[in-house]
VEXKOLPA-968287 format. One line per field, with one value per residue (C-alpha): residue in three letters; x, y, z. Coordinates in Angstrom, 1 decimal, padded with zeros to 4 digits. Example, Ala and Ser with C-alpha at 12.3 -4.5 7.8 and 13.67 -1.06 7.14 Angstrom:
<atoms>
residuo: [ALA;SER] .
x: [012.3;013.7] .
y: [-004.5;-001.1] .
z: [007.8;007.1] .
</atoms>
This chain:
<atoms>
residuo: [MET;GLY;GLU;ASN;VAL;LYS;LEU;ASP;THR;SER;LEU;GLN;LEU;THR;SER;ALA;VAL;THR;ILE;LYS;ASN;ARG;PHE;PHE;LYS;SER;ALA;MET;SER;GLU;GLN;LEU;GLY;ASP;LYS;GLN;HIS;ASN;PRO;ARG;PRO;ASP;LEU;ALA;ARG;LEU;TYR;GLY;THR;TRP;ALA;ALA;GLY;GLY;VAL;GLY;LEU;ASN;VAL;THR;GLY;ASN;VAL;MET;ILE;ASP;ARG;THR;ALA;LEU;GLY;GLU;PRO;LYS;ASN;VAL;VAL;LEU;ASP;GLU;GLN;SER;ASP;LEU;ALA;LEU;PHE;ARG;GLN;TRP;THR;LYS;SER;GLY;THR;GLN;ASN;ASN;THR;GLN;LEU;TRP;ALA;GLN;LEU;ASN;HIS;PRO;GLY;LYS;GLN;ILE;PRO;ALA;ILE;LEU;THR;GLU;GLU;PRO;VAL;ALA;PRO;SER;ALA;ILE;PRO;LEU;THR;GLY;GLY;LEU;GLU;LYS;GLY;PHE;ASN;THR;PRO;ARG;ALA;LEU;THR;GLU;SER;GLU;ILE;GLN;ALA;ILE;ILE;GLN;ARG;PHE;ALA;THR;SER;ALA;GLY;LEU;ALA;LYS;GLU;ALA;GLY;PHE;SER;GLY;ILE;GLN;ILE;HIS;GLY;ALA;HIS;GLY;TYR;LEU;VAL;SER;GLN;PHE;LEU;SER;PRO;ARG;HIS;ASN;GLN;ARG;ILE;ASP;GLN;TRP;GLY;GLY;SER;ALA;GLU;ASN;ARG;MET;ARG;PHE;VAL;LEU;ALA;VAL;TYR;HIS;ALA;ILE;ARG;GLU;LYS;VAL;GLY;GLN;ASP;PHE;PRO;VAL;GLY;ILE;LYS;LEU;ASN;SER;ALA;ASP;PHE;MET;LYS;ASP;GLY;PHE;THR;GLU;ASP;GLU;SER;MET;ALA;VAL;VAL;ARG;ALA;LEU;ASP;GLU;ALA;GLY;ILE;ASP;LEU;ILE;GLU;ILE;SER;GLY;GLY;THR;TYR;GLU;SER;PRO;SER;MET;MET;GLY;ALA;ASN;VAL;ARG;GLU;SER;THR;ARG;ARG;ARG;GLU;ALA;TYR;PHE;LEU;GLU;TYR;ALA;GLU;LYS;VAL;ARG;GLN;GLN;ILE;LYS;THR;THR;LEU;VAL;VAL;THR;GLY;GLY;PHE;ARG;SER;SER;GLU;ALA;MET;THR;ALA;ALA;LEU;GLN;SER;GLY;ALA;THR;ASP;MET;ILE;GLY;VAL;ALA;ARG;PRO;MET;ALA;LEU;GLN;PRO;ASP;LEU;PRO;ASN;LYS;ALA;ILE;ALA;ASP;SER;ASN;TYR;ARG;ILE;ALA;PHE;ASN;ARG;PRO;SER;THR;GLY;VAL;LYS;ALA;LEU;ASP;ARG;MET;ALA;MET;LEU;ASP;ILE;THR;TRP;PHE;GLU;ALA;GLN;LEU;GLN;ARG;ILE;GLY;SER;LYS;LYS;LEU;PRO;GLN;ALA;ASN;LEU;SER;ALA;TRP;VAL;VAL;VAL;ALA;GLN;MET;PHE;MET;SER;LEU;GLY;LYS;HIS;ALA;PHE;GLN;LYS;ARG;ARG;ALA] .
x: [046.7;050.6;052.2;054.8;055.4;059.2;060.5;062.1;059.2;058.1;054.1;052.4;050.7;048.8;049.3;051.5;053.3;055.4;057.2;060.7;059.9;057.5;059.4;057.5;059.2;056.5;056.6;058.9;059.0;062.7;062.3;064.4;062.4;064.8;063.3;061.1;059.3;061.6;064.0;066.9;069.8;069.8;066.8;067.8;070.9;069.1;066.4;069.4;070.5;067.2;067.2;070.4;069.2;067.4;063.4;060.9;058.9;059.6;056.7;058.3;057.6;054.9;054.8;051.9;049.6;049.5;052.1;049.9;049.2;052.0;052.6;056.2;058.2;060.3;057.7;058.0;055.6;054.5;052.3;052.6;055.3;057.2;060.3;060.2;063.8;064.7;061.7;063.3;066.6;065.2;063.2;065.8;068.2;065.3;063.9;067.4;068.1;064.3;062.9;059.4;059.4;055.7;054.8;053.3;050.1;048.8;046.9;047.5;044.1;043.9;047.2;049.4;051.8;050.3;053.7;052.6;049.3;047.0;043.7;044.3;041.2;039.5;035.7;034.9;035.6;037.0;040.0;042.5;042.8;044.9;047.4;047.8;045.8;048.7;050.4;047.8;045.2;041.3;040.5;038.1;035.4;036.1;033.5;032.2;034.1;037.5;036.3;036.4;039.3;041.6;040.3;041.5;045.1;045.5;044.6;046.7;049.9;049.5;049.6;052.6;054.3;053.8;055.1;058.1;059.0;057.9;056.1;052.7;051.3;050.0;047.0;047.8;044.3;045.9;046.9;044.6;045.4;042.9;041.4;041.4;039.6;036.9;036.5;036.4;033.0;035.1;036.6;033.7;030.4;029.7;025.6;026.3;026.9;030.7;029.5;027.0;026.7;029.2;028.9;029.0;032.2;033.5;032.7;036.0;038.4;036.4;036.2;040.2;040.9;038.2;040.2;043.3;042.8;040.9;044.3;046.7;044.6;044.0;047.7;049.3;049.9;047.2;047.6;046.5;047.8;044.2;043.3;042.4;040.7;041.4;041.2;039.5;035.9;033.8;036.3;036.7;035.4;037.3;033.6;033.7;037.4;036.1;033.5;035.9;038.4;035.4;034.8;038.2;038.5;035.3;036.3;040.0;042.2;046.0;047.1;045.9;048.5;046.8;048.1;046.1;046.0;046.2;048.5;046.1;046.3;049.6;048.9;051.2;053.9;053.3;051.3;048.9;049.6;048.9;051.5;050.1;050.5;053.9;055.0;053.4;055.7;052.9;050.3;047.5;047.9;044.5;042.6;044.1;043.1;039.6;040.1;042.0;038.7;036.5;038.7;041.2;043.5;047.3;047.2;050.1;050.5;053.2;054.6;056.0;057.8;061.5;062.6;062.8;061.1;057.9;057.6;057.5;055.1;052.7;053.0;052.6;049.9;047.9;047.0;049.6;051.1;053.4;055.9;055.6;058.7;059.7;061.6;064.2;065.2;066.4;069.0;069.7;069.3;069.6;067.4;065.6;068.9;070.2;066.8;066.5;069.5;069.1;066.0;067.4;067.7;066.7;066.8;066.2;066.8;066.1;063.0;065.3;065.5;066.8;065.6;063.6;060.0;059.0;061.8;061.4;057.4;057.6;060.9;058.9;062.4;060.0;060.3;063.0;065.5;064.9;064.6;067.9;069.2;067.2;069.6;072.7;072.0;071.0;074.7;076.1;076.9;075.8;073.5;074.4;072.3;073.5;073.1;072.2;069.1;070.4;072.4;069.1;067.4;070.5;070.6;066.6;067.0;069.6;067.8;064.4;065.4;062.2;060.1;062.0;059.6;056.1;054.5;055.6;054.3;054.6] .
y: [-016.2;-016.4;-013.6;-014.0;-017.7;-018.8;-022.4;-021.8;-021.0;-023.6;-024.8;-025.9;-028.3;-029.0;-028.0;-030.4;-030.9;-028.2;-028.7;-027.1;-025.7;-026.3;-029.2;-032.5;-035.3;-037.3;-041.2;-042.8;-047.0;-047.7;-051.7;-052.0;-054.6;-057.8;-061.5;-061.0;-057.6;-055.4;-052.4;-053.1;-051.1;-049.1;-047.8;-046.0;-044.8;-043.4;-041.9;-040.2;-038.7;-036.8;-035.7;-034.2;-032.7;-030.1;-031.7;-030.8;-033.5;-037.2;-039.7;-042.9;-045.5;-048.0;-049.8;-052.8;-053.4;-057.2;-059.7;-061.5;-058.2;-057.0;-054.2;-055.3;-058.1;-055.9;-054.0;-053.3;-054.6;-054.0;-056.2;-058.1;-059.9;-057.3;-057.2;-053.7;-053.5;-052.5;-050.5;-048.0;-047.8;-046.7;-043.8;-043.1;-042.5;-041.0;-038.4;-036.6;-032.7;-032.2;-034.5;-035.6;-039.2;-040.6;-044.0;-044.4;-047.5;-049.4;-052.2;-052.6;-054.0;-055.7;-053.6;-056.6;-058.3;-061.9;-063.2;-062.0;-063.8;-065.7;-063.7;-060.1;-058.7;-055.5;-053.6;-055.8;-058.5;-055.4;-056.2;-053.4;-052.5;-050.0;-053.1;-053.9;-056.6;-058.5;-058.4;-058.6;-061.2;-060.3;-059.7;-061.3;-058.9;-058.8;-060.2;-057.6;-059.7;-059.0;-055.4;-055.1;-057.4;-055.0;-051.7;-053.0;-053.8;-050.5;-049.0;-052.2;-050.6;-047.7;-048.0;-050.2;-047.2;-044.8;-047.6;-048.2;-044.4;-042.5;-039.6;-039.7;-042.0;-041.2;-043.0;-044.2;-043.4;-042.1;-043.9;-046.5;-048.8;-050.8;-047.1;-045.0;-048.3;-048.1;-044.5;-044.8;-045.7;-047.8;-049.9;-049.8;-051.1;-052.6;-052.9;-053.0;-050.0;-049.7;-049.1;-047.6;-043.7;-041.2;-041.2;-045.2;-045.1;-042.8;-045.2;-047.0;-044.2;-042.5;-046.2;-047.0;-043.2;-043.7;-047.0;-045.3;-042.1;-044.8;-046.4;-043.7;-041.1;-037.7;-036.1;-038.4;-037.0;-039.0;-037.4;-039.1;-039.0;-037.9;-038.1;-034.9;-037.1;-040.6;-038.7;-041.8;-042.4;-043.3;-042.8;-040.9;-037.3;-033.6;-033.0;-036.5;-036.3;-032.6;-033.9;-036.5;-033.8;-032.2;-035.0;-036.0;-032.1;-032.8;-035.7;-034.3;-035.6;-033.2;-033.0;-034.0;-034.4;-033.9;-035.8;-038.0;-040.5;-044.0;-046.4;-047.0;-042.9;-041.8;-038.0;-038.0;-039.0;-035.6;-037.6;-035.4;-032.3;-029.5;-026.4;-023.4;-026.6;-026.9;-023.2;-023.1;-026.4;-027.5;-030.2;-029.7;-026.5;-025.5;-028.2;-027.0;-023.7;-024.8;-027.0;-024.3;-022.2;-025.0;-026.5;-025.2;-028.8;-028.6;-029.3;-030.3;-030.6;-032.9;-033.1;-030.9;-028.2;-027.7;-023.9;-022.2;-019.3;-021.8;-023.1;-019.9;-018.6;-021.8;-021.2;-017.3;-018.0;-019.3;-023.0;-024.9;-025.3;-027.5;-028.2;-031.8;-033.1;-037.0;-037.9;-034.2;-035.6;-038.8;-036.5;-034.0;-035.1;-031.7;-030.0;-028.4;-027.0;-025.6;-024.1;-022.3;-021.2;-019.9;-018.1;-019.2;-023.0;-025.0;-028.5;-030.2;-033.9;-035.8;-038.5;-042.1;-044.0;-046.3;-045.2;-048.3;-047.0;-050.8;-051.6;-048.5;-048.8;-052.8;-052.1;-049.0;-047.0;-044.0;-045.7;-048.0;-045.6;-043.3;-046.8;-047.2;-043.9;-044.2;-047.7;-045.9;-043.6;-046.0;-047.9;-045.1;-043.8;-040.4;-040.2;-040.6;-038.3;-039.7;-043.1;-045.3;-046.5;-049.7;-050.3;-050.2;-052.4;-054.8;-054.4;-055.3;-058.1;-060.2;-059.1;-060.6;-062.5;-064.2;-061.8;-057.8;-057.4;-057.2;-054.1;-052.0;-048.9;-046.6] .
z: [077.2;077.9;076.3;078.9;078.5;078.0;077.5;081.0;082.6;085.2;085.3;088.2;086.9;091.1;094.0;095.2;091.9;089.6;086.4;086.1;082.4;079.5;077.5;077.1;075.7;074.2;073.9;071.5;071.1;073.0;072.5;075.9;077.9;078.5;078.2;080.9;080.0;082.8;081.9;080.8;082.3;078.8;079.9;082.7;080.8;078.1;080.5;082.6;079.5;078.4;082.2;082.0;078.7;080.8;079.8;082.1;081.7;080.3;079.0;078.8;075.1;076.1;079.3;078.9;081.4;080.1;079.3;077.0;074.9;073.4;071.0;070.1;070.9;073.4;075.4;078.9;081.4;084.6;085.9;089.3;087.5;087.2;089.4;090.8;091.4;087.7;087.3;090.7;088.5;085.8;087.9;090.1;086.9;084.9;087.9;088.6;087.8;088.8;085.7;086.2;084.6;083.9;082.9;079.8;080.5;077.3;076.2;072.2;071.6;068.6;067.2;067.8;065.2;063.8;065.5;068.6;068.9;067.1;068.3;069.2;071.4;070.4;071.1;068.1;065.8;062.9;061.5;060.7;056.8;054.8;054.0;058.0;058.0;056.6;059.5;062.1;062.4;062.8;066.5;069.1;070.5;074.2;076.8;079.5;081.9;079.9;079.8;083.7;084.0;081.4;083.3;086.2;084.9;084.1;087.3;088.9;086.6;087.8;091.1;091.0;088.3;091.4;094.0;091.7;091.5;088.7;088.7;087.0;084.6;081.2;079.7;076.0;074.3;070.6;067.8;067.3;070.5;072.6;074.2;070.9;069.7;071.9;071.1;067.5;065.7;062.7;065.0;068.4;066.8;070.1;071.2;074.7;077.6;075.6;072.1;069.6;071.3;071.7;075.3;075.3;073.6;075.9;079.2;078.7;078.6;081.5;083.5;083.2;084.7;087.6;088.5;087.7;090.5;092.8;092.8;093.0;094.7;093.9;094.5;091.6;088.5;085.7;081.7;078.9;075.2;072.7;069.2;068.1;065.2;063.6;060.1;059.0;057.1;059.8;062.6;066.0;064.7;066.4;067.4;069.6;070.6;072.3;074.0;075.7;076.7;077.8;080.1;081.1;082.2;084.3;085.8;086.8;085.0;085.2;081.7;077.7;075.5;072.2;069.2;066.1;063.5;064.0;062.1;059.0;058.3;060.3;060.7;063.8;061.6;059.4;056.7;055.0;056.4;055.0;054.4;056.7;059.4;058.6;058.7;062.4;062.9;065.1;063.2;066.0;067.2;065.3;067.5;070.6;070.3;070.2;073.6;075.1;074.8;076.9;079.3;081.9;081.8;081.3;077.5;075.8;071.2;070.4;067.0;064.5;066.2;064.9;066.7;070.0;067.6;067.2;070.4;072.0;069.6;070.5;074.4;074.1;071.9;075.1;072.6;074.5;077.9;077.4;073.9;072.7;070.9;070.4;067.3;067.6;071.4;069.5;067.6;070.5;073.9;075.1;073.2;076.1;076.8;073.9;072.8;075.9;075.6;072.1;070.4;067.1;067.7;064.9;064.4;061.1;059.8;056.6;056.8;057.0;053.8;051.8;048.8;048.2;049.4;049.7;051.9;054.6;054.8;055.2;058.0;059.6;059.0;060.7;064.0;063.5;062.7;065.6;068.0;066.6;067.9;071.4;071.5;070.8;073.7;076.0;074.9;075.9;072.0;070.7;068.0;064.9;062.3;059.4;060.8;057.0;057.0;055.6;058.2;061.0;058.3;058.6;062.0;062.7;060.9;062.6;065.4;065.3;062.2;060.5;062.8;061.7;058.4;060.6;061.4;063.8;065.8;068.5] .
</atoms>
């Protein structure tokens, strides 16, 4: 138990790595890649601002491992074609003030908008549902050689991340992206070694982890963002998730961030959350409490935290080792400093809306409004809590033209 743990208590992640406090800025989509999918200078300014704001561990938005498989038009890609000098500017700024900066590595699988590819790949040729099939093409099932190539792409990107000055990397294994698709019996209906049983379905994520570890060595931090469950019929279950957690723990992973849901069932955005959960603020804390009894790996719970009181209570319960925050950091980049200084700290903000629900969904305002805040910070402007949802929709349309209203993910 962590009865004496406070928000500013340091955390010994490994024998060689200490994180200065318990604040973990979880990944958010920034859409600040240039035309070559290198990081724009805005990313260095944004992450420098967060570093000055006191966060202990900062995780980037999606850094894609394959420039032919983008989740969004302005994703950053880290591969052999990348300009590492631009990445080093990002990491130099983002690691100021004794801040850990980790690159979140991802492959979207079938979650690629139709505007970006005619034929995405996935474990099985199963389309997305829940209305998402309108914006995403039905995928083609990966071949054995393609699976092995993607595993090596993860390792290559991890090695480049280390070379570029990132403090660690996080595998994105949640929210319906490729790693998550392999874990899900709904999306993975293969009959070879990569599908079928729960053991076979976790083979891909373990292979990715081992390939990365072989590339970066034992001392470089490697973590994962993992769903507690998909919250969908026939999807990845809590019991299956715990089995994956135990396997990753045994394999030696350094950190596990708990999230949940997919863009077919967006629990990570607070959808379908019980009132008792809202009172505790943390969406996935009950799951973490169960996991904590089974593993020793550093745990992070992300989603819902709004007050110093709830954050401290979660740490002192022993269920989580770090407090994952995302959207609040888009509005208050110095949230860690404020929350550490004030035990009564609380942040509140309304869900952005144009007042037209169909337009909100079409524009994916739960993502794009916060992206707009990140872009303001990156361009040396202050966040704007009362930023008009209509302005965000208009700016997005001008930026992306006819592609502006395609489905988005983070």
